[in-house]
Every structure is written in structure tokens, then in C-alpha cells.
C-alpha positions as CSV (number, residue, x, y, z in Angstrom):
1,X,0.0,0.0,0.0
2,X,2.9,2.4,0.9
3,X,4.6,1.6,-2.5
4,X,1.3,2.3,-4.4
5,X,1.0,5.7,-2.6
6,X,4.4,6.7,-3.8
7,X,3.6,6.0,-7.5
8,X,2.9,9.0,-9.7
9,X,-0.7,9.8,-10.8
10,X,0.1,8.7,-14.4
11,X,1.5,5.4,-13.3
12,X,-1.7,4.8,-11.2
13,X,-3.8,5.6,-14.3
14,X,-1.9,3.1,-16.4
15,X,-2.4,0.4,-13.8
16,X,-6.1,1.1,-13.7
17,X,-6.3,0.9,-17.5
18,X,-4.4,-2.4,-17.5
19,X,-6.8,-4.0,-14.9
20,X,-9.8,-2.7,-16.9
21,X,-8.5,-4.3,-20.1
22,X,-7.9,-7.6,-18.1
23,X,-11.5,-7.6,-16.9
24,X,-12.9,-6.9,-20.3
25,X,-10.8,-9.7,-21.8
26,X,-11.8,-12.1,-19.1
27,X,-15.5,-11.4,-19.6
28,X,-15.1,-12.1,-23.3
29,X,-13.7,-15.5,-22.5
30,X,-16.8,-16.3,-20.4
31,X,-19.4,-15.8,-23.2
32,X,-22.3,-18.2,-23.5
33,X,-22.1,-21.5,-25.3
34,X,-22.8,-21.8,-29.0
35,X,-26.5,-21.9,-29.9
36,X,-28.3,-22.9,-33.1
37,X,-31.8,-23.1,-34.7
38,X,-33.3,-24.4,-37.9
39,X,-36.6,-24.3,-39.7
40,X,-38.6,-27.6,-39.9
41,X,-39.9,-29.0,-43.2
42,X,-42.4,-31.6,-44.0
43,X,-42.8,-35.1,-45.4
44,X,-45.4,-37.4,-43.8
45,X,-45.7,-40.7,-41.9
46,X,-49.0,-42.2,-40.9
47,X,-49.5,-45.3,-38.6
48,X,-51.9,-46.6,-36.0
49,X,-51.2,-47.1,-32.3
50,X,-52.4,-50.4,-30.9
51,X,-53.5,-54.1,-31.3
52,X,-56.4,-55.3,-33.4
53,X,-58.8,-55.8,-30.5
54,X,-58.0,-52.5,-28.7
55,X,-60.9,-50.1,-29.1
56,X,-58.6,-47.2,-28.2
57,X,-56.4,-47.5,-31.4
58,X,-56.0,-44.3,-33.3
59,X,-54.3,-43.0,-36.4
60,X,-51.3,-40.8,-36.0
61,X,-49.2,-38.7,-38.4
62,X,-45.8,-37.0,-38.1
63,X,-43.2,-35.3,-40.2
64,X,-40.7,-37.8,-41.6
65,X,-38.1,-36.5,-39.1
66,X,-40.4,-37.6,-36.3
67,X,-41.5,-34.1,-35.3
68,X,-45.0,-32.7,-34.9
69,X,-46.8,-36.0,-34.1
70,X,-50.6,-35.6,-33.9
71,X,-53.7,-37.7,-33.9
72,X,-55.9,-38.1,-37.0
73,X,-58.6,-39.9,-35.1
74,X,-59.6,-39.8,-31.5
75,X,-62.5,-42.0,-30.6
76,X,-63.4,-45.3,-28.8
77,X,-63.1,-47.4,-31.9
78,X,-60.2,-49.4,-33.4
79,X,-59.0,-47.4,-36.3
80,X,-56.2,-49.2,-38.1
81,X,-54.2,-50.0,-41.2
82,X,-53.9,-46.5,-42.6
83,X,-52.4,-45.7,-46.1
84,X,-51.9,-42.4,-47.8
85,X,-53.6,-41.4,-51.1
86,X,-50.7,-40.3,-53.4
87,X,-51.9,-36.8,-53.3
88,X,-51.3,-36.6,-49.6
89,X,-54.8,-35.2,-49.0
90,X,-56.5,-38.3,-47.7
91,X,-55.8,-41.4,-45.7
92,X,-57.7,-44.7,-46.1
93,X,-58.1,-47.0,-43.1
94,X,-60.4,-49.7,-41.7
95,X,-62.5,-49.5,-38.5
96,X,-65.6,-51.3,-37.1
97,X,-68.8,-50.7,-39.0
98,X,-71.1,-48.1,-37.6
99,X,-73.4,-50.7,-36.0
100,X,-70.6,-52.7,-34.4
101,X,-68.8,-52.3,-31.1
102,X,-65.5,-50.4,-31.0
103,X,-63.3,-53.5,-30.7
104,X,-65.3,-55.5,-33.3
105,X,-63.3,-57.2,-36.1
106,X,-66.2,-56.5,-38.5
107,X,-64.4,-53.6,-40.2
108,X,-65.4,-51.4,-43.1
109,X,-63.3,-48.9,-45.0
110,X,-63.1,-45.2,-44.1
111,X,-61.2,-42.1,-45.3
112,X,-60.2,-39.0,-43.5
113,X,-58.5,-35.8,-44.7
114,X,-54.8,-35.4,-43.9
115,X,-55.6,-33.1,-41.0
116,X,-58.1,-35.5,-39.4
117,X,-61.2,-33.8,-40.6
118,X,-63.9,-35.2,-42.9
119,X,-64.0,-38.8,-41.7
120,X,-66.3,-40.7,-44.1
121,X,-67.5,-44.2,-44.6
122,X,-66.1,-45.3,-48.0
123,X,-67.2,-48.9,-48.2
124,X,-69.5,-50.8,-45.9
125,X,-68.9,-54.5,-45.3
126,X,-72.4,-55.7,-46.1
127,X,-73.3,-57.7,-49.2
128,X,-75.8,-55.0,-50.1
129,X,-73.0,-52.4,-50.3
130,X,-70.4,-54.7,-51.8
131,X,-72.8,-56.6,-54.1
132,X,-73.8,-60.2,-53.8
133,X,-71.4,-61.2,-56.6
134,X,-68.5,-59.9,-54.4
135,X,-69.7,-60.8,-50.9
136,X,-71.4,-64.1,-50.8
137,X,-71.4,-64.6,-47.0
138,X,-74.6,-66.1,-45.6
139,X,-74.8,-63.5,-42.8
140,X,-74.6,-60.7,-45.3
141,X,-71.3,-59.3,-43.9
142,X,-67.8,-59.5,-45.3
143,X,-65.2,-57.6,-43.2
144,X,-62.8,-55.3,-45.0
145,X,-59.2,-54.6,-44.1
146,X,-55.8,-53.4,-45.3
147,X,-56.8,-51.0,-48.1
148,X,-54.2,-49.3,-50.3
149,X,-54.4,-46.7,-53.0
150,X,-52.7,-47.2,-56.4
151,X,-49.8,-44.8,-57.1
152,X,-51.8,-43.1,-59.8
153,X,-54.6,-42.5,-57.2
154,X,-57.4,-43.9,-59.4
155,X,-57.7,-47.4,-57.8
156,X,-57.9,-49.1,-54.4
157,X,-57.2,-52.7,-53.3
158,X,-58.2,-54.3,-50.1
159,X,-58.6,-57.6,-48.3
160,X,-62.1,-59.0,-47.9
161,X,-63.0,-61.9,-45.5
162,X,-65.8,-63.9,-47.1
163,X,-67.0,-66.6,-44.8
164,X,-68.2,-68.8,-47.7
165,X,-65.0,-68.5,-49.7
166,X,-62.1,-67.2,-47.5
167,X,-59.8,-64.2,-47.8
168,X,-59.9,-62.4,-51.2
169,X,-58.1,-59.5,-52.7
170,X,-60.6,-57.0,-54.2
171,X,-59.8,-54.0,-56.5
172,X,-62.0,-51.1,-57.3
173,X,-61.9,-47.7,-59.1
174,X,-61.6,-44.7,-56.9
175,X,-62.7,-41.1,-57.6
176,X,-60.8,-38.6,-55.4
177,X,-63.2,-35.7,-56.3
178,X,-66.3,-37.4,-54.8
179,X,-64.4,-39.9,-52.6
180,X,-66.3,-42.9,-53.9
181,X,-65.4,-46.4,-55.2
182,X,-67.0,-48.3,-58.1
183,X,-66.5,-51.4,-60.3
184,X,-65.5,-53.8,-57.6
185,X,-63.6,-56.9,-58.9
186,X,-62.1,-60.0,-57.1
187,X,-58.4,-60.3,-58.1
188,X,-57.4,-63.5,-56.2
189,X,-57.7,-65.6,-53.1
190,X,-55.2,-64.6,-50.4
191,X,-54.3,-66.2,-47.1
192,X,-53.2,-63.2,-45.1
193,X,-53.6,-60.4,-47.7
194,X,-52.6,-56.8,-47.3
195,X,-52.3,-55.9,-51.0
196,X,-49.9,-53.3,-52.3
197,X,-49.5,-51.8,-55.8
198,X,-46.4,-51.4,-57.9
199,X,-45.1,-48.1,-59.2
200,X,-47.2,-48.0,-62.4
201,X,-50.4,-49.4,-60.8
202,X,-50.4,-52.6,-63.0
203,X,-49.4,-55.2,-60.4
204,X,-50.4,-56.1,-56.8
205,X,-48.3,-58.1,-54.3
206,X,-49.6,-59.9,-51.2
207,X,-48.9,-63.0,-49.1
208,X,-50.9,-66.2,-49.6
209,X,-51.1,-69.7,-48.2
210,X,-51.5,-69.2,-44.5
211,X,-51.7,-66.8,-41.6
212,X,-48.8,-64.8,-40.4
213,X,-46.3,-67.0,-38.5
214,X,-47.6,-70.3,-39.8
215,X,-44.5,-71.0,-41.8
216,X,-46.3,-71.9,-45.0
217,X,-46.9,-68.6,-46.8
218,X,-45.6,-67.3,-50.1
219,X,-45.4,-63.9,-51.8
220,X,-47.4,-63.6,-54.9
221,X,-47.5,-61.0,-57.6
222,X,-50.6,-60.6,-59.8
223,X,-51.1,-58.6,-63.0
224,X,-54.2,-56.6,-62.4
225,X,-55.8,-56.5,-65.8
226,X,-55.4,-60.1,-66.7
227,X,-55.7,-61.3,-63.1
228,X,-52.8,-63.7,-63.7
229,X,-50.2,-64.8,-61.2
230,X,-46.8,-63.7,-62.7
231,X,-44.3,-64.3,-59.9
232,X,-44.1,-66.3,-56.7
233,X,-41.5,-66.5,-53.9
234,X,-40.2,-69.6,-52.1
235,X,-42.2,-70.7,-49.1
236,X,-41.3,-69.1,-45.8
237,X,-42.5,-67.8,-42.5
238,X,-43.5,-64.4,-43.7
239,X,-44.6,-61.9,-41.2
240,X,-45.1,-58.3,-42.3
241,X,-46.6,-57.9,-45.7
242,X,-44.6,-57.3,-48.9
243,X,-44.4,-53.9,-50.6
244,X,-43.1,-52.8,-54.0
245,X,-40.4,-50.2,-54.2
246,X,-41.4,-47.2,-56.4
247,X,-38.9,-48.0,-59.1
248,X,-39.6,-47.2,-62.8
249,X,-37.0,-49.6,-64.1
250,X,-37.7,-52.7,-62.1
251,X,-40.0,-54.0,-59.3
252,X,-38.4,-54.6,-56.0
253,X,-40.4,-56.4,-53.3
254,X,-39.5,-56.1,-49.7
255,X,-40.9,-58.6,-47.1
256,X,-40.1,-59.6,-43.6
257,X,-40.0,-63.2,-42.3
258,X,-39.4,-65.0,-39.0
259,X,-42.2,-63.0,-37.2
260,X,-41.0,-59.9,-38.9
261,X,-37.4,-59.9,-37.5
262,X,-35.6,-60.1,-40.8
263,X,-36.1,-58.1,-44.0
264,X,-35.7,-59.6,-47.5
265,X,-35.5,-57.9,-50.9
266,X,-36.7,-59.6,-54.1
267,X,-36.3,-58.3,-57.6
268,X,-39.3,-59.6,-59.5
269,X,-37.8,-58.5,-62.9
270,X,-35.7,-61.7,-62.4
271,X,-37.0,-65.3,-62.4
272,X,-38.5,-66.4,-59.1
273,X,-35.8,-67.9,-56.9
274,X,-36.0,-71.4,-55.5
275,X,-34.5,-70.4,-52.2
276,X,-34.8,-67.4,-50.0
277,X,-32.1,-64.7,-50.7
278,X,-29.7,-63.5,-48.1
279,X,-31.3,-61.2,-45.5
280,X,-31.2,-57.5,-46.3
281,X,-31.5,-56.4,-42.7
282,X,-32.2,-57.9,-39.3
283,X,-34.1,-56.1,-36.4
284,X,-34.0,-56.4,-32.7
285,X,-37.8,-56.0,-32.5
286,X,-40.3,-58.5,-33.7
287,X,-43.2,-57.8,-36.0
288,X,-42.1,-54.3,-37.1
289,X,-44.0,-52.3,-39.5
290,X,-42.1,-50.7,-42.4
291,X,-42.5,-48.8,-45.6
292,X,-40.5,-47.6,-48.6
293,X,-39.7,-43.9,-49.0
294,X,-41.6,-42.5,-52.1
295,X,-38.5,-42.5,-54.2
296,X,-37.2,-45.9,-53.1
297,X,-34.0,-44.6,-51.5
298,X,-34.9,-45.5,-47.9
299,X,-37.0,-47.9,-45.9
300,X,-38.6,-46.8,-42.6
301,X,-39.2,-49.4,-39.8
302,X,-41.7,-48.8,-37.0
303,X,-41.1,-50.2,-33.6
304,X,-43.8,-52.7,-32.6
305,X,-43.6,-51.8,-28.9
306,X,-42.4,-48.2,-28.6
307,X,-42.0,-44.8,-30.2
308,X,-38.9,-45.2,-32.4
309,X,-38.6,-45.2,-36.2
310,X,-35.5,-46.6,-38.0
311,X,-34.6,-45.2,-41.4
312,X,-32.5,-47.5,-43.5
313,X,-30.5,-46.4,-46.6
314,X,-31.2,-48.8,-49.4
315,X,-27.8,-48.5,-51.0
316,X,-25.5,-48.4,-47.9
317,X,-27.8,-50.1,-45.4
318,X,-26.8,-47.5,-42.8
319,X,-29.5,-46.7,-40.2
320,X,-30.7,-43.7,-38.4
321,X,-32.9,-44.2,-35.4
322,X,-35.0,-41.4,-33.9
323,X,-37.8,-41.1,-31.4
324,X,-41.2,-39.5,-32.1
325,X,-41.2,-37.1,-29.2
326,X,-44.6,-36.6,-27.6
327,X,-46.0,-39.9,-28.9
328,X,-47.1,-42.4,-26.2
329,X,-44.9,-45.5,-26.4
330,X,-47.5,-48.0,-27.6
331,X,-46.6,-49.2,-31.1
332,X,-46.1,-47.9,-34.6
333,X,-48.2,-50.3,-36.7
334,X,-48.7,-50.3,-40.5
335,X,-46.3,-47.4,-41.0
336,X,-46.8,-45.6,-44.4
337,X,-44.7,-42.8,-46.0
338,X,-45.8,-40.2,-48.5
339,X,-44.8,-36.9,-50.0
340,X,-47.4,-35.1,-48.0
341,X,-49.9,-32.6,-49.2
342,X,-49.5,-30.8,-52.5
343,X,-48.0,-27.6,-51.0
344,X,-45.4,-29.7,-49.2
345,X,-44.0,-31.4,-52.3
346,X,-41.8,-28.5,-53.2
347,X,-38.8,-28.7,-50.8
348,X,-38.2,-25.3,-49.4
349,X,-34.7,-23.8,-48.8
350,X,-33.6,-24.2,-45.2
351,X,-31.9,-21.5,-43.2
352,X,-29.7,-22.6,-40.3
353,X,-28.3,-20.1,-37.8
354,X,-25.4,-20.7,-35.4
355,X,-23.9,-18.3,-32.8
356,X,-20.5,-19.4,-31.6
357,X,-16.9,-18.4,-30.7
358,X,-13.4,-19.8,-31.2
359,X,-13.1,-23.5,-30.2
360,X,-16.8,-23.8,-29.4
361,X,-18.6,-26.1,-31.9
362,X,-22.0,-24.9,-33.1
363,X,-24.1,-28.0,-33.6
364,X,-27.6,-28.7,-35.0
365,X,-29.0,-32.1,-34.0
366,X,-31.7,-34.5,-35.2
367,X,-31.8,-33.4,-38.9
368,X,-31.9,-36.8,-40.7
369,X,-32.3,-35.5,-44.3
370,X,-31.1,-32.0,-44.6
371,X,-27.9,-30.2,-45.7
372,X,-25.9,-33.4,-46.4
373,X,-25.4,-33.7,-50.1
374,X,-22.8,-31.3,-51.3
375,X,-21.0,-28.2,-49.8
376,X,-21.3,-25.4,-52.4
377,X,-19.3,-22.8,-50.5
378,X,-16.6,-23.4,-48.0
379,X,-16.4,-21.9,-44.5
380,X,-13.9,-19.0,-44.2
381,X,-13.1,-18.9,-40.5
382,X,-13.6,-22.5,-39.4
383,X,-14.4,-26.1,-40.3
384,X,-17.8,-27.7,-41.0
385,X,-18.5,-31.4,-40.7
386,X,-21.6,-33.6,-41.1
387,X,-21.6,-36.7,-39.0
388,X,-23.9,-39.6,-38.1
389,X,-25.0,-40.0,-41.7
390,X,-26.0,-36.3,-42.0
391,X,-28.0,-36.2,-38.8
392,X,-25.8,-33.6,-37.2
393,X,-24.0,-30.6,-38.6
394,X,-21.1,-29.2,-36.6
395,X,-19.3,-25.9,-37.3
396,X,-16.1,-25.1,-35.3
397,X,-14.7,-21.6,-35.8
398,X,-10.9,-21.1,-35.7
399,X,-11.0,-17.3,-35.5
400,X,-13.4,-14.7,-34.4
401,X,-15.0,-12.0,-36.6
402,X,-17.3,-9.0,-36.2
403,X,-18.9,-10.2,-39.5
404,X,-21.2,-13.1,-40.0
405,X,-20.2,-16.0,-42.3
406,X,-22.5,-17.6,-44.8
407,X,-22.1,-20.9,-46.7
408,X,-24.5,-23.1,-48.7
409,X,-25.2,-26.8,-48.9
410,X,-27.0,-28.4,-51.7
411,X,-29.9,-30.2,-50.1
412,X,-31.7,-33.4,-51.2
413,X,-34.3,-35.2,-49.1
414,X,-35.6,-38.8,-49.2
415,X,-38.6,-37.7,-51.2
416,X,-36.5,-36.9,-54.2
417,X,-36.6,-33.1,-53.9
418,X,-33.7,-30.8,-53.9
419,X,-33.1,-27.2,-52.6
420,X,-30.4,-25.3,-50.8
421,X,-29.5,-25.1,-47.1
422,X,-28.1,-21.7,-46.1
423,X,-26.0,-21.7,-43.0
424,X,-25.3,-18.4,-41.3
425,X,-22.6,-18.2,-38.6
426,X,-22.4,-15.2,-36.2
427,X,-19.5,-14.8,-33.8
428,X,-18.8,-13.2,-30.4
429,X,-17.2,-9.8,-31.0
430,X,-13.4,-10.0,-30.8
431,X,-11.4,-8.2,-28.1
432,X,-10.3,-4.8,-29.1
433,X,-6.5,-4.1,-28.5
434,X,-5.5,-7.3,-26.7
435,X,-6.1,-10.7,-28.2
436,X,-8.2,-12.9,-25.9
437,X,-5.3,-15.5,-25.9
438,X,-2.7,-12.9,-24.9
439,X,-4.2,-11.2,-21.8
440,X,-1.3,-12.0,-19.5
441,X,1.4,-10.9,-22.0
442,X,-0.5,-7.7,-22.7
443,X,-1.0,-6.9,-19.1
444,X,2.8,-7.4,-18.4
445,X,3.7,-5.2,-21.4
446,X,1.4,-2.4,-20.1
447,X,3.0,-2.6,-16.7
448,X,6.6,-2.5,-18.0
449,X,5.7,0.4,-20.4
450,X,4.0,2.2,-17.7
451,X,6.9,1.8,-15.3
452,X,9.5,3.0,-17.8
453,X,7.4,6.0,-18.8
454,X,6.7,6.8,-15.1
455,X,10.4,6.5,-14.2
456,X,11.4,8.8,-17.1
457,X,8.8,11.3,-16.1
458,X,9.9,11.3,-12.4
459,X,13.6,11.8,-13.4
460,X,12.8,14.6,-15.7
461,X,10.6,16.3,-13.1
462,X,13.3,16.1,-10.4
463,X,16.0,17.5,-12.8
464,X,13.7,20.4,-13.7
465,X,13.0,21.0,-10.0
466,X,16.7,21.0,-9.2
467,X,17.5,23.3,-12.0
468,X,14.9,25.8,-10.9
469,X,16.1,25.7,-7.3
470,X,19.7,26.5,-8.5
471,X,18.5,29.5,-10.4
472,X,17.0,31.0,-7.3
């Protein structure tokens, strides 16, 4: 304290300035962690949530990144087996007939708008509605299940249980404008059913020969116009039903076996094999539900006892698992994937914002299908990486700036659309005068300079004082 009092006023000011700069630099070092945000975009899943005899089963939808889950139906009836119309504006499903109990298996076909409004009975299961040439059951009722729209949107196929005949695949014309079916026709007998159309609406695939898990079923492909069997798989214990991939050059059929634990891929443009091919992918869950992406690049698998969806890349077989946040962990049954509504088909540009500082990564998580195709402009003041198959973007700055940084990724999603992903990086303001990494050196330099200047000033002052005294 005594030494400080003997310092000159100028030296004291220099010390004060040095401590001030030290405090400013220290406060800069303690800035908040990097933050980020991004805009959501849409593609659509639909599924139902419970077992066949559960009257509380409802239809659910979400974006295809698992966000924004919401109910399409909310009643005391078993609503199940939903499938999108290719326009994305309607969903077809089956539910107990109006005069039946909520958990009855006497189902009819219904439609609802993509937002859950406009529920409508599309086809009743009575012989009077279906026609006696289609439904020949003695009790005048033929339950209807597992309907699917053709990719061109003009036809529908479904499974009908006729007590006098057995299970049958029925096709019909569909008019989206008035939401009505006409010209019903029986395509073939089917053991466990669930018909699906191929990419050009000319073929239908389904399982036949026994119930799921019986070990004696086969996959059959029928040509719709001629009603002829054109391809058949080897016999196996098929679980989840087969589906065509949406490929214009060839028809790929995916089907699970062994109670749904293993997924197989068949190419029906080739002769039918005599033995099962090597498994495409195995799962830890049994009886999963799954679906192709609309462009055939991915497959999505729903968990039969939880709230997870697994996305599988068809070419690399890499997987990305994410949870549907906010969805009760019941099950994800009969999962179906579509483009979404018409206004969602055009993929919008995405704007990503990150605020960060040197050495602090700026991360954006849970983005399974954005900003991962090609970097069009390189970062100037840092490095940018995409890890976990594009699910996470990480930017790490190597220097600060008082200006924002912008760079662009070409973006392509699983729906076959492309756009751009604009990334904007903003930084903490850099320290003025002293680099944040050189606070100690700067402080010592200021002290030395201040001491030298103060000493010089004191010597000069004393000489001047001595000289003035001698003159007197």
C-alpha cells in the first residue's frame, strides 16, 4: 500500500487501465455456449397405435423426421391399417362398422382428410353395399381390411373376408373428387392379404397360403388387368406384408419373415428364386411395420412396442434411429410414408443459424435428411462437418470476426426433392486491443511500459525542480 501511494498519478492511471482491459478480456472469455436453430420442413408418416382388439387404437401422423406428431382420429373405436392417397390429401383405413362395437373385427373402409377432418365411410362391409357377386357370405357381412391406393390414385385394393370363400383381394376404381369407389372386382384368393400396388399401378403383391407366423406362406405378384399370377416367392414364415419399391426400371419387393425380425428384398424382374435370398437387414424388435420412401432410396421401420422409427438407406444399409417425441410409447403399426400434401411437395430452402466463438462447436441435431449432399461454398473462418449420416451438422470456428459468415449446402431429401441449405454463422465480438489469448502478456507489457514512462517522467521532473532551485 505504501509503495502504491508513492507512485505517480500517471502510473496509477496506467495500472487502472491495465486492470480494466484484463476484466474486459476475461468477460469475453466467459461468453455463452454456441446456440443454433433451424426451420422444420415436412414429409409425412402415418400409422396406428395399438393391437387389433384394442378399441382405443387411433391413427397418427408426423413429419418424416419424427417431429409434430398428432392424432388423425380420437374415438373409442379401433382405427387401423392407414395408407396415404398419393396426393397426400386423404388417408384410407379400416374401422368397425357403424353398427358394431368399438373393438369389433367386422371392419369397413373409411377415409379422412390429412388433417383429421372429414371422416367418411367409404365402403360398408355388407353384401348390399359390396354386391352379392362380391360378398357371398350367408350372414350378409364381409369384413374389409388393409386397403391401399394405387400410385396413380385412381384405384384401391383391399382384403375381404368372405365366410363362404375365404380371404380375397378386391380391387375397385376410386374417384378422389367425390371420394367414392366403383367397379369392384375380385383379383385373387389370399391367405393373409394386405395388397400393395407397384409403381405404375399394374401389379399387386400380397402374401398367400396361411396366416402370419404359420410358416407356409408365399409372396405372390398378380397382374391386375389379366388377373394372372406372374411371380411367386419360395415358401417361408413371412410376417409383415410385402411392398413394392417405387422404381420405374424394375420392381423390388421387400418382405419380412421370422415373425418380422428379418427383411428380405426380391427383384421380380428376375425369375423367381427357388430359395430365400440373403437377408437384407435384421431387427431387434419382432413384427415391425415398415415402408419404402416414395423415391425408393430409404426404408422406414416402425417399432412394434415403442416410439422409435428406424430409417435404412437402401444402398448403404446405414441406419438412423430417432424417437417420435410426444408420442405415447404403444406401437407404430402399419407405417406408411408419402410426399405429404401438394404444398409440401416442393422442398423449401432451409436457413440454419449458429452463434459461436473460437473453439466452441456450433451443432444442429436431429436433422436426418437436410444439408448433407454437397457443400457449395466453404467456411472461411472455421471447419464444418456432417456426422452420423448427416443427422448432425457441426461448425467449429478457428478465429473470431465481427462479421457473419454464410455458406451453402445443396440439399436433397428422401422424397427426391432438392433445394439449398443456407448456413449463417455469427461470432462473439473479438477483443479490441489485446487478443483474448494474450491477456497475461498484454498486461505485463502495459505494466513495463507504464513503469518505464513513469520513471522517465519522475527523473525529468526532479531535474527540472533541481535546476529551478539552483537559479534561485
